[in-house]
One Martini backbone bead per residue (centre of mass of N, CA, C, O) as a GRO file, in nm:
protein
  475
    1MET     BB    1   2.840   1.182   0.873
    2ASP     BB    2   2.531   1.350   0.809
    3VAL     BB    3   2.270   1.224   0.603
    4PRO     BB    4   1.978   1.243   0.487
    5LEU     BB    5   1.698   1.037   0.498
    6THR     BB    6   1.580   0.981   0.156
    7PRO     BB    7   1.399   0.872  -0.126
    8ILE     BB    8   1.483   1.105  -0.321
    9ASP     BB    9   1.779   1.000  -0.371
   10PHE     BB   10   1.712   0.777  -0.578
   11LEU     BB   11   1.685   0.969  -0.824
   12ARG     BB   12   1.966   1.076  -0.839
   13ARG     BB   13   2.096   0.802  -0.900
   14ALA     BB   14   1.932   0.720  -1.153
   15ARG     BB   15   2.012   0.966  -1.330
   16LYS     BB   16   2.319   0.900  -1.321
   17LEU     BB   17   2.314   0.575  -1.407
   18TYR     BB   18   2.005   0.567  -1.585
   19PRO     BB   19   1.915   0.779  -1.816
   20ASP     BB   20   1.831   0.553  -2.062
   21ARG     BB   21   1.638   0.416  -1.898
   22GLU     BB   22   1.340   0.282  -1.832
   23ALA     BB   23   1.102   0.418  -1.600
   24VAL     BB   24   0.819   0.474  -1.764
   25VAL     BB   25   0.486   0.328  -1.808
   26ASP     BB   26   0.187   0.481  -1.985
   27GLY     BB   27   0.095   0.337  -2.221
   28ASP     BB   28   0.224   0.551  -2.465
   29SER     BB   29   0.403   0.639  -2.233
   30ARG     BB   30   0.765   0.707  -2.230
   31PHE     BB   31   1.036   0.716  -1.981
   32THR     BB   32   1.320   0.813  -1.886
   33PHE     BB   33   1.512   0.916  -1.631
   34ALA     BB   34   1.573   1.187  -1.758
   35GLN     BB   35   1.275   1.263  -1.821
   36PHE     BB   36   1.153   1.215  -1.545
   37GLY     BB   37   1.333   1.421  -1.394
   38GLU     BB   38   1.252   1.671  -1.558
   39ARG     BB   39   0.951   1.667  -1.492
   40ILE     BB   40   0.986   1.695  -1.190
   41ASP     BB   41   1.132   1.966  -1.189
   42ARG     BB   42   0.908   2.122  -1.335
   43TRP     BB   43   0.693   2.069  -1.116
   44SER     BB   44   0.835   2.198  -0.883
   45ALA     BB   45   0.851   2.483  -1.012
   46ALA     BB   46   0.545   2.511  -1.050
   47LEU     BB   47   0.467   2.496  -0.754
   48GLN     BB   48   0.628   2.745  -0.670
   49SER     BB   49   0.462   2.938  -0.859
   50LEU     BB   50   0.193   2.859  -0.677
   51GLY     BB   51   0.321   2.881  -0.361
   52VAL     BB   52   0.492   2.640  -0.287
   53SER     BB   53   0.634   2.537   0.022
   54ARG     BB   54   0.764   2.464   0.296
   55GLY     BB   55   0.513   2.251   0.447
   56ASP     BB   56   0.329   2.214   0.232
   57ARG     BB   57   0.030   2.090   0.072
   58VAL     BB   58  -0.036   1.814  -0.168
   59ALA     BB   59  -0.303   1.689  -0.343
   60TYR     BB   60  -0.410   1.351  -0.451
   61ILE     BB   61  -0.649   1.237  -0.719
   62ALA     BB   62  -0.551   0.919  -0.838
   63PRO     BB   63  -0.444   0.698  -1.027
   64ASN     BB   64  -0.207   0.501  -1.198
   65THR     BB   65   0.012   0.748  -1.296
   66HIS     BB   66   0.271   0.939  -1.400
   67SER     BB   67   0.175   1.204  -1.260
   68ASN     BB   68   0.146   1.082  -0.984
   69LEU     BB   69   0.436   0.977  -0.948
   70GLU     BB   70   0.579   1.258  -0.972
   71GLY     BB   71   0.475   1.366  -0.693
   72TYR     BB   72   0.668   1.182  -0.505
   73TYR     BB   73   0.906   1.400  -0.584
   74ALA     BB   74   0.825   1.701  -0.635
   75VAL     BB   75   0.716   1.768  -0.355
   76PRO     BB   76   0.945   1.676  -0.142
   77GLN     BB   77   1.198   1.826  -0.283
   78ILE     BB   78   1.060   2.116  -0.168
   79GLY     BB   79   0.942   2.039   0.136
   80ALA     BB   80   0.684   1.912   0.088
   81THR     BB   81   0.352   1.754   0.116
   82ILE     BB   82   0.202   1.462   0.042
   83VAL     BB   83  -0.160   1.381  -0.039
   84PRO     BB   84  -0.288   1.080  -0.069
   85CYS     BB   85  -0.593   0.984  -0.222
   86ASN     BB   86  -0.871   0.800  -0.229
   87TYR     BB   87  -1.042   0.780  -0.533
   88ARG     BB   88  -1.296   0.591  -0.415
   89LEU     BB   89  -1.419   0.806  -0.277
   90THR     BB   90  -1.592   1.069  -0.167
   91ALA     BB   91  -1.650   1.399  -0.178
   92ASP     BB   92  -1.661   1.429   0.130
   93ASP     BB   93  -1.384   1.307   0.179
   94PHE     BB   94  -1.222   1.509   0.016
   95ALA     BB   95  -1.297   1.756   0.181
   96TYR     BB   96  -1.172   1.665   0.444
   97MET     BB   97  -0.872   1.611   0.352
   98ILE     BB   98  -0.812   1.887   0.232
   99ASP     BB   99  -0.884   2.056   0.483
  100HIS     BB  100  -0.723   1.908   0.709
  101SER     BB  101  -0.436   1.936   0.557
  102GLY     BB  102  -0.411   2.216   0.401
  103ALA     BB  103  -0.421   2.232   0.106
  104LYS     BB  104  -0.291   2.426  -0.173
  105VAL     BB  105  -0.304   2.176  -0.373
  106VAL     BB  106  -0.502   2.014  -0.635
  107CYS     BB  107  -0.472   1.689  -0.782
  108ALA     BB  108  -0.654   1.560  -1.072
  109HIS     BB  109  -0.834   1.341  -1.228
  110PRO     BB  110  -1.092   1.346  -1.447
  111ASP     BB  111  -1.270   1.136  -1.278
  112GLN     BB  112  -1.256   1.353  -1.011
  113ILE     BB  113  -1.345   1.645  -1.082
  114GLY     BB  114  -1.648   1.642  -1.023
  115ALA     BB  115  -1.626   1.586  -0.718
  116VAL     BB  116  -1.461   1.841  -0.653
  117ASP     BB  117  -1.658   2.055  -0.762
  118ARG     BB  118  -1.887   1.988  -0.543
  119ILE     BB  119  -1.670   2.096  -0.291
  120ARG     BB  120  -1.534   2.382  -0.336
  121HIS     BB  121  -1.727   2.564  -0.150
  122ARG     BB  122  -1.583   2.418   0.120
  123LEU     BB  123  -1.320   2.558   0.034
  124PRO     BB  124  -1.062   2.735   0.005
  125GLU     BB  125  -0.993   2.987  -0.226
  126ALA     BB  126  -0.664   2.946  -0.247
  127ILE     BB  127  -0.690   2.703  -0.405
  128GLN     BB  128  -0.531   2.497  -0.636
  129TYR     BB  129  -0.622   2.351  -0.959
  130VAL     BB  130  -0.516   2.031  -1.109
  131ALA     BB  131  -0.509   1.878  -1.418
  132LEU     BB  132  -0.348   1.586  -1.513
  133GLU     BB  133  -0.567   1.572  -1.744
  134ALA     BB  134  -0.640   1.789  -1.929
  135SER     BB  135  -0.935   1.988  -1.852
  136GLY     BB  136  -1.107   2.259  -1.671
  137ASP     BB  137  -1.312   2.455  -1.512
  138GLY     BB  138  -1.077   2.598  -1.300
  139TRP     BB  139  -0.832   2.446  -1.434
  140LEU     BB  140  -0.519   2.339  -1.452
  141ASP     BB  141  -0.263   2.242  -1.677
  142TYR     BB  142  -0.017   2.026  -1.636
  143GLU     BB  143   0.137   2.020  -1.911
  144ALA     BB  144   0.148   2.327  -1.942
  145LEU     BB  145   0.311   2.384  -1.688
  146LEU     BB  146   0.560   2.224  -1.775
  147ARG     BB  147   0.629   2.381  -2.036
  148GLN     BB  148   0.653   2.668  -1.872
  149SER     BB  149   0.873   2.549  -1.702
  150SER     BB  150   1.135   2.508  -1.514
  151ALA     BB  151   1.430   2.284  -1.451
  152ALA     BB  152   1.501   2.488  -1.179
  153PRO     BB  153   1.456   2.437  -0.881
  154ALA     BB  154   1.432   2.512  -0.545
  155LEU     BB  155   1.641   2.324  -0.328
  156PRO     BB  156   1.621   2.214  -0.028
  157ASP     BB  157   1.708   2.096   0.261
  158ILE     BB  158   1.669   1.795   0.394
  159VAL     BB  159   1.461   1.674   0.662
  160GLU     BB  160   1.404   1.363   0.791
  161SER     BB  161   1.172   1.459   1.012
  162GLU     BB  162   1.003   1.546   0.797
  163LEU     BB  163   0.737   1.560   0.596
  164LEU     BB  164   0.629   1.364   0.319
  165SER     BB  165   0.347   1.240   0.430
  166ILE     BB  166  -0.021   1.214   0.414
  167ASN     BB  167  -0.211   0.930   0.521
  168TYR     BB  168  -0.532   0.822   0.479
  169THR     BB  169  -0.748   0.654   0.685
  170SER     BB  170  -1.016   0.446   0.661
  171GLY     BB  171  -1.324   0.482   0.829
  172THR     BB  172  -1.633   0.347   0.961
  173THR     BB  173  -1.671   0.541   1.247
  174SER     BB  174  -1.474   0.766   1.129
  175ARG     BB  175  -1.262   0.977   1.048
  176PRO     BB  176  -0.997   1.015   0.889
  177LYS     BB  177  -0.652   0.958   0.938
  178GLY     BB  178  -0.341   1.136   0.947
  179VAL     BB  179  -0.052   0.998   0.845
  180MET     BB  180   0.281   1.064   0.952
  181ILE     BB  181   0.544   1.066   0.712
  182THR     BB  182   0.874   1.045   0.690
  183HIS     BB  183   1.163   1.028   0.532
  184ARG     BB  184   1.278   0.812   0.721
  185ASN     BB  185   1.054   0.608   0.718
  186ALA     BB  186   1.061   0.548   0.408
  187TYR     BB  187   1.357   0.467   0.382
  188ILE     BB  188   1.361   0.228   0.578
  189ASN     BB  189   1.146   0.061   0.430
  190ALA     BB  190   1.285   0.039   0.156
  191VAL     BB  191   1.543  -0.103   0.249
  192GLY     BB  192   1.413  -0.345   0.394
  193THR     BB  193   1.263  -0.454   0.148
  194LEU     BB  194   1.520  -0.506  -0.029
  195ILE     BB  195   1.644  -0.722   0.154
  196HIS     BB  196   1.389  -0.930   0.135
  197LEU     BB  197   1.297  -0.798  -0.169
  198PRO     BB  198   1.465  -0.814  -0.427
  199MET     BB  199   1.603  -0.595  -0.668
  200LYS     BB  200   1.693  -0.504  -1.008
  201VAL     BB  201   1.823  -0.403  -1.274
  202GLY     BB  202   1.540  -0.388  -1.495
  203ASP     BB  203   1.308  -0.428  -1.344
  204ARG     BB  204   0.951  -0.497  -1.377
  205TYR     BB  205   0.679  -0.299  -1.252
  206LEU     BB  206   0.344  -0.354  -1.148
  207TRP     BB  207   0.059  -0.134  -1.086
  208THR     BB  208  -0.169  -0.306  -0.881
  209LEU     BB  209  -0.118  -0.094  -0.671
  210PRO     BB  210  -0.205   0.167  -0.502
  211MET     BB  211  -0.037   0.457  -0.448
  212PHE     BB  212  -0.211   0.559  -0.197
  213HIS     BB  213  -0.115   0.297  -0.050
  214ALA     BB  214   0.122   0.368   0.140
  215ASN     BB  215   0.291   0.463  -0.106
  216GLY     BB  216   0.296   0.185  -0.243
  217TRP     BB  217   0.481   0.056  -0.023
  218THR     BB  218   0.730   0.236  -0.146
  219TYR     BB  219   0.747   0.172  -0.467
  220THR     BB  220   0.773   0.461  -0.572
  221TRP     BB  221   1.097   0.429  -0.484
  222ILE     BB  222   1.218   0.144  -0.519
  223VAL     BB  223   1.227   0.117  -0.828
  224THR     BB  224   1.421   0.355  -0.865
  225ALA     BB  225   1.662   0.256  -0.687
  226VAL     BB  226   1.719   0.006  -0.916
  227GLY     BB  227   1.637   0.078  -1.211
  228GLY     BB  228   1.348   0.045  -1.275
  229THR     BB  229   1.011  -0.021  -1.401
  230HIS     BB  230   0.721   0.163  -1.434
  231VAL     BB  231   0.397   0.006  -1.465
  232CYS     BB  232   0.099   0.133  -1.541
  233VAL     BB  233  -0.233   0.102  -1.377
  234ARG     BB  234  -0.560   0.225  -1.379
  235LYS     BB  235  -0.706  -0.068  -1.406
  236VAL     BB  236  -0.785  -0.365  -1.234
  237GLU     BB  237  -0.776  -0.621  -1.473
  238PRO     BB  238  -0.708  -0.930  -1.565
  239ALA     BB  239  -0.664  -0.885  -1.870
  240ARG     BB  240  -0.469  -0.645  -1.838
  241VAL     BB  241  -0.260  -0.776  -1.656
  242TYR     BB  242  -0.179  -1.015  -1.840
  243HIS     BB  243  -0.094  -0.844  -2.079
  244LEU     BB  244   0.136  -0.684  -1.934
  245ILE     BB  245   0.304  -0.918  -1.834
  246ARG     BB  246   0.372  -1.007  -2.124
  247THR     BB  247   0.448  -0.736  -2.291
  248GLU     BB  248   0.632  -0.604  -2.034
  249ARG     BB  249   0.793  -0.808  -1.870
  250ILE     BB  250   0.714  -0.893  -1.582
  251ASP     BB  251   0.856  -0.943  -1.245
  252MET     BB  252   0.664  -0.751  -1.056
  253LEU     BB  253   0.415  -0.744  -0.781
  254CYS     BB  254   0.140  -0.596  -0.608
  255ALA     BB  255  -0.121  -0.746  -0.384
  256ALA     BB  256  -0.413  -0.800  -0.283
  257PRO     BB  257  -0.603  -1.072  -0.221
  258THR     BB  258  -0.838  -0.991  -0.415
  259VAL     BB  259  -0.652  -0.987  -0.665
  260LEU     BB  260  -0.549  -1.276  -0.651
  261ILE     BB  261  -0.825  -1.406  -0.685
  262ALA     BB  262  -0.884  -1.288  -0.966
  263LEU     BB  263  -0.631  -1.418  -1.101
  264ALA     BB  264  -0.686  -1.722  -1.017
  265HIS     BB  265  -1.003  -1.687  -1.162
  266ALA     BB  266  -0.951  -1.646  -1.437
  267ASP     BB  267  -0.936  -1.701  -1.741
  268PRO     BB  268  -0.775  -1.974  -1.865
  269THR     BB  269  -0.641  -1.830  -2.112
  270LEU     BB  270  -0.488  -1.624  -1.945
  271ARG     BB  271  -0.330  -1.818  -1.760
  272ALA     BB  272  -0.185  -1.980  -1.993
  273GLN     BB  273  -0.015  -1.705  -2.090
  274ALA     BB  274   0.146  -1.685  -1.840
  275PRO     BB  275   0.424  -1.609  -1.711
  276ARG     BB  276   0.677  -1.722  -1.537
  277GLY     BB  277   0.832  -1.592  -1.229
  278VAL     BB  278   0.659  -1.409  -1.076
  279ARG     BB  279   0.667  -1.161  -0.829
  280VAL     BB  280   0.477  -1.160  -0.518
  281VAL     BB  281   0.322  -0.913  -0.314
  282THR     BB  282   0.140  -0.945  -0.004
  283ALA     BB  283  -0.131  -0.751   0.149
  284GLY     BB  284  -0.395  -0.614   0.387
  285ALA     BB  285  -0.463  -0.928   0.415
  286PRO     BB  286  -0.515  -1.244   0.495
  287PRO     BB  287  -0.425  -1.496   0.306
  288ALA     BB  288  -0.505  -1.778   0.170
  289ALA     BB  289  -0.358  -2.075   0.113
  290ALA     BB  290  -0.524  -2.142  -0.144
  291THR     BB  291  -0.438  -1.893  -0.307
  292ILE     BB  292  -0.133  -1.936  -0.306
  293ARG     BB  293  -0.137  -2.218  -0.434
  294ALA     BB  294  -0.270  -2.135  -0.703
  295ILE     BB  295  -0.051  -1.936  -0.798
  296GLU     BB  296   0.202  -2.126  -0.779
  297GLU     BB  297   0.109  -2.387  -0.932
  298GLU     BB  298  -0.019  -2.269  -1.200
  299LEU     BB  299   0.174  -2.001  -1.262
  300GLY     BB  300   0.468  -1.992  -1.123
  301TRP     BB  301   0.467  -1.814  -0.878
  302THR     BB  302   0.583  -1.591  -0.617
  303VAL     BB  303   0.478  -1.570  -0.277
  304THR     BB  304   0.487  -1.282  -0.051
  305GLN     BB  305   0.436  -1.198   0.277
  306VAL     BB  306   0.323  -0.903   0.434
  307TYR     BB  307   0.327  -0.663   0.718
  308GLY     BB  308   0.112  -0.379   0.798
  309LEU     BB  309   0.084  -0.019   0.817
  310THR     BB  310   0.049   0.301   0.764
  311GLU     BB  311   0.189   0.362   1.053
  312THR     BB  312   0.459   0.167   0.932
  313SER     BB  313   0.541   0.256   0.607
  314PRO     BB  314   0.434  -0.048   0.649
  315PHE     BB  315   0.657  -0.261   0.733
  316ILE     BB  316   0.708  -0.538   1.000
  317THR     BB  317   0.674  -0.796   0.813
  318VAL     BB  318   0.806  -1.120   0.687
  319CYS     BB  319   0.776  -1.420   0.493
  320GLU     BB  320   1.044  -1.577   0.518
  321PRO     BB  321   1.247  -1.788   0.371
  322ARG     BB  322   1.355  -2.121   0.446
  323PRO     BB  323   1.528  -2.403   0.405
  324GLU     BB  324   1.306  -2.592   0.546
  325HIS     BB  325   1.073  -2.522   0.335
  326ARG     BB  326   1.163  -2.705   0.089
  327ASP     BB  327   1.037  -2.980   0.236
  328LEU     BB  328   0.760  -2.901   0.184
  329SER     BB  329   0.465  -2.915   0.104
  330SER     BB  330   0.248  -2.730  -0.070
  331ALA     BB  331   0.044  -2.703   0.161
  332ASP     BB  332   0.246  -2.627   0.390
  333SER     BB  333   0.372  -2.387   0.247
  334ALA     BB  334   0.109  -2.220   0.226
  335THR     BB  335   0.062  -2.202   0.529
  336VAL     BB  336   0.318  -2.042   0.591
  337LYS     BB  337   0.265  -1.806   0.376
  338ALA     BB  338   0.000  -1.708   0.546
  339ARG     BB  339   0.191  -1.575   0.717
  340GLN     BB  340   0.347  -1.279   0.838
  341GLY     BB  341   0.603  -1.339   1.029
  342VAL     BB  342   0.889  -1.135   1.051
  343GLU     BB  343   1.105  -0.915   1.110
  344LEU     BB  344   1.259  -0.668   0.988
  345VAL     BB  345   1.578  -0.542   1.008
  346THR     BB  346   1.450  -0.222   1.007
  347SER     BB  347   1.165  -0.204   1.180
  348GLY     BB  348   1.211  -0.343   1.452
  349GLU     BB  349   1.002  -0.413   1.718
  350LEU     BB  350   0.803  -0.712   1.786
  351ARG     BB  351   0.489  -0.784   1.950
  352VAL     BB  352   0.281  -1.017   2.143
  353ILE     BB  353   0.014  -0.921   2.359
  354THR     BB  354  -0.142  -0.896   2.637
  355PRO     BB  355  -0.345  -0.702   2.832
  356GLU     BB  356  -0.090  -0.705   3.048
  357GLY     BB  357   0.190  -0.700   2.856
  358GLU     BB  358   0.251  -0.988   2.772
  359ASP     BB  359   0.396  -1.235   2.619
  360VAL     BB  360   0.318  -1.467   2.418
  361PRO     BB  361   0.323  -1.774   2.351
  362ARG     BB  362   0.475  -2.025   2.130
  363ASP     BB  363   0.169  -2.191   2.031
  364GLY     BB  364  -0.044  -2.091   1.802
  365ALA     BB  365  -0.303  -1.978   2.012
  366THR     BB  366  -0.237  -1.727   2.165
  367LEU     BB  367  -0.379  -1.425   2.204
  368GLY     BB  368  -0.275  -1.101   2.065
  369GLU     BB  369  -0.120  -0.791   2.034
  370ILE     BB  370   0.024  -0.591   1.806
  371VAL     BB  371   0.346  -0.445   1.864
  372ALA     BB  372   0.555  -0.145   1.799
  373ARG     BB  373   0.906  -0.039   1.738
  374GLY     BB  374   1.053   0.226   1.532
  375ASN     BB  375   1.155   0.387   1.226
  376VAL     BB  376   0.850   0.331   1.090
  377VAL     BB  377   0.700   0.492   1.284
  378MET     BB  378   0.509   0.729   1.308
  379ALA     BB  379   0.462   1.071   1.409
  380GLY     BB  380   0.149   1.066   1.366
  381TYR     BB  381  -0.149   1.241   1.384
  382TYR     BB  382  -0.294   1.484   1.216
  383HIS     BB  383  -0.437   1.691   1.428
  384ASP     BB  384  -0.434   1.421   1.661
  385PRO     BB  385  -0.347   1.368   1.978
  386ASP     BB  386  -0.548   1.155   2.083
  387ALA     BB  387  -0.495   0.932   1.872
  388THR     BB  388  -0.192   0.913   1.923
  389ALA     BB  389  -0.210   0.835   2.228
  390ALA     BB  390  -0.378   0.571   2.172
  391ALA     BB  391  -0.155   0.430   1.979
  392ILE     BB  392   0.089   0.557   2.158
  393ARG     BB  393   0.215   0.351   2.422
  394ASP     BB  394   0.488   0.327   2.601
  395GLY     BB  395   0.655   0.322   2.313
  396TRP     BB  396   0.402   0.185   2.157
  397PHE     BB  397   0.247   0.050   1.884
  398HIS     BB  398  -0.099  -0.008   1.838
  399SER     BB  399  -0.267  -0.204   1.597
  400GLY     BB  400  -0.533  -0.404   1.657
  401ASP     BB  401  -0.401  -0.682   1.609
  402VAL     BB  402  -0.462  -1.025   1.607
  403ALA     BB  403  -0.233  -1.281   1.738
  404VAL     BB  404   0.007  -1.532   1.682
  405VAL     BB  405   0.281  -1.750   1.794
  406HIS     BB  406   0.509  -1.949   1.678
  407ALA     BB  407   0.776  -2.150   1.742
  408ASP     BB  408   0.948  -1.983   1.503
  409GLY     BB  409   0.820  -1.669   1.535
  410TYR     BB  410   0.573  -1.660   1.370
  411VAL     BB  411   0.328  -1.452   1.264
  412GLU     BB  412  -0.043  -1.467   1.308
  413ILE     BB  413  -0.327  -1.351   1.197
  414ARG     BB  414  -0.680  -1.339   1.322
  415ASP     BB  415  -0.749  -1.023   1.382
  416ARG     BB  416  -0.937  -0.775   1.486
  417ILE     BB  417  -1.033  -0.670   1.779
  418LYS     BB  418  -1.324  -0.565   1.672
  419ASP     BB  419  -1.367  -0.862   1.501
  420VAL     BB  420  -1.399  -1.045   1.718
  421ILE     BB  421  -1.582  -1.332   1.788
  422ILE     BB  422  -1.825  -1.359   2.054
  423SER     BB  423  -1.921  -1.694   2.142
  424GLY     BB  424  -2.014  -1.801   2.434
  425GLY     BB  425  -1.721  -1.672   2.534
  426GLU     BB  426  -1.581  -1.723   2.260
  427ASN     BB  427  -1.315  -1.690   2.045
  428ILE     BB  428  -1.349  -1.591   1.698
  429SER     BB  429  -1.190  -1.621   1.391
  430SER     BB  430  -1.257  -1.496   1.085
  431VAL     BB  431  -1.001  -1.590   0.933
  432GLU     BB  432  -1.027  -1.894   0.988
  433VAL     BB  433  -1.302  -1.931   0.855
  434GLU     BB  434  -1.221  -1.827   0.576
  435ALA     BB  435  -0.994  -2.038   0.521
  436THR     BB  436  -1.189  -2.279   0.522
  437LEU     BB  437  -1.397  -2.190   0.302
  438ILE     BB  438  -1.192  -2.135   0.056
  439ALA     BB  439  -1.131  -2.451   0.023
  440HIS     BB  440  -1.374  -2.466  -0.128
  441PRO     BB  441  -1.438  -2.542  -0.463
  442ALA     BB  442  -1.683  -2.308  -0.493
  443ILE     BB  443  -1.503  -2.085  -0.361
  444MET     BB  444  -1.366  -1.753  -0.409
  445GLU     BB  445  -1.511  -1.567  -0.180
  446VAL     BB  446  -1.481  -1.436   0.168
  447GLY     BB  447  -1.683  -1.307   0.447
  448VAL     BB  448  -1.657  -1.261   0.808
  449VAL     BB  449  -1.909  -1.209   1.057
  450GLY     BB  450  -2.074  -1.074   1.335
  451LEU     BB  451  -2.393  -1.176   1.462
  452PRO     BB  452  -2.664  -1.174   1.620
  453HIS     BB  453  -2.757  -1.404   1.902
  454ASP     BB  454  -2.978  -1.536   2.118
  455LYS     BB  455  -2.780  -1.751   2.256
  456TRP     BB  456  -2.457  -1.643   2.190
  457GLY     BB  457  -2.481  -1.321   2.096
  458GLU     BB  458  -2.275  -1.444   1.872
  459ALA     BB  459  -2.222  -1.514   1.515
  460PRO     BB  460  -2.114  -1.644   1.239
  461HIS     BB  461  -2.108  -1.480   0.906
  462ALA     BB  462  -2.127  -1.559   0.559
  463PHE     BB  463  -1.989  -1.413   0.263
  464VAL     BB  464  -2.039  -1.548  -0.067
  465VAL     BB  465  -1.836  -1.627  -0.355
  466LEU     BB  466  -1.877  -1.790  -0.641
  467LYS     BB  467  -1.785  -1.965  -0.881
  468GLN     BB  468  -1.815  -1.998  -1.199
  469GLY     BB  469  -2.072  -2.244  -1.215
  470ALA     BB  470  -2.112  -2.280  -0.922
  471ALA     BB  471  -2.227  -2.483  -0.637
  472ALA     BB  472  -2.394  -2.432  -0.307
  473THR     BB  473  -2.470  -2.504   0.008
  474PRO     BB  474  -2.486  -2.404   0.326
  475GLU     BB  475  -2.378  -2.688   0.429
   0.00000   0.00000   0.00000
């Protein structure tokens, strides 16, 4: 028997098994799984009344709110495709993503309504605009639509190869590309993540990661799958994060390294009150070993690094702990944890290859590009066959990430191909230089880029943020 693989099925199970458990916390709003599910059904029916049908796109521009989270179920369960947009982008970016995706409905938080209003004249007149909170001139009221809606939408049969989401990647030199993620892609990533990073019934998850970022690394569905609680955070500030970790009894969170740095260097009184035992998943950029060590030693949290891209749903490696790691010193343990790790059991095959297509030796030194193939690799870029053909060649997705492979098979990223600094004919990894600099006691955050140099052609240049009250010379 073949049953479609879709993360939407996680909600069916949670509503059946955990109807009275707390599903979502968003400020003063709290919903059980029964209430969460009913709101989702009402929004699905409301979308259908607005003319949304199978294959249509619905765009979201919002921070981490319960209404945003509801969209990750209500839109795909009627066969439509959710288009999560980075709410930190410009109005011009919103115009491009809405128009390029062909969105039929745009849902926005009040903070973004003004930006959308400025570009509405550039968009098709048929688009419906929904204010997720409050309302505005020419905007439909989300909560009013829910109250007026039936809780019995027409649910089509899900086809796992159909699009669940289009996630736009932000580019510095070109327009964002729309990554097409299928129901199957997201389901496989969610299951694989749970194998390596288990959660259990009643775990409480803090939304310090933007939901728009690769569908919140599929935790939009993972937390529901285990009967956990989504605790929403609209703005990630250390004081707010530490308060919620304590008062909402948080078990787990995901965070990019820049957020970890902010938490590691927050006010000492905040850090002193932090409960121990929080599980942290980090990705998005290679975190420095010094940052991991600070989080684990001072706060007593456990940090696990994963690696992936929007194009891979997103995870293709995890820095899995092994028994032999227990005997390492804290410094050596942090060094290992700063690596990207090994394939997830469900993500497929990963290789690090030379320009000639050969696997690099496991010497921890020879650079190559990460390529992957498997069930988590995207269906392609939306309406962009040339970019799809450039990224998926000979049956392999080419990541553009430069890495080495250690003797134990662990992959460690050294840079993006376009960011490798070539100085005097030698390749210099900006990530390695950053990891060295951030170990300096005065440095809180650092970014290294290559700048033109008369003698060497290019040379590393560091942009440094010092810790509060600290001082350091260029030398």
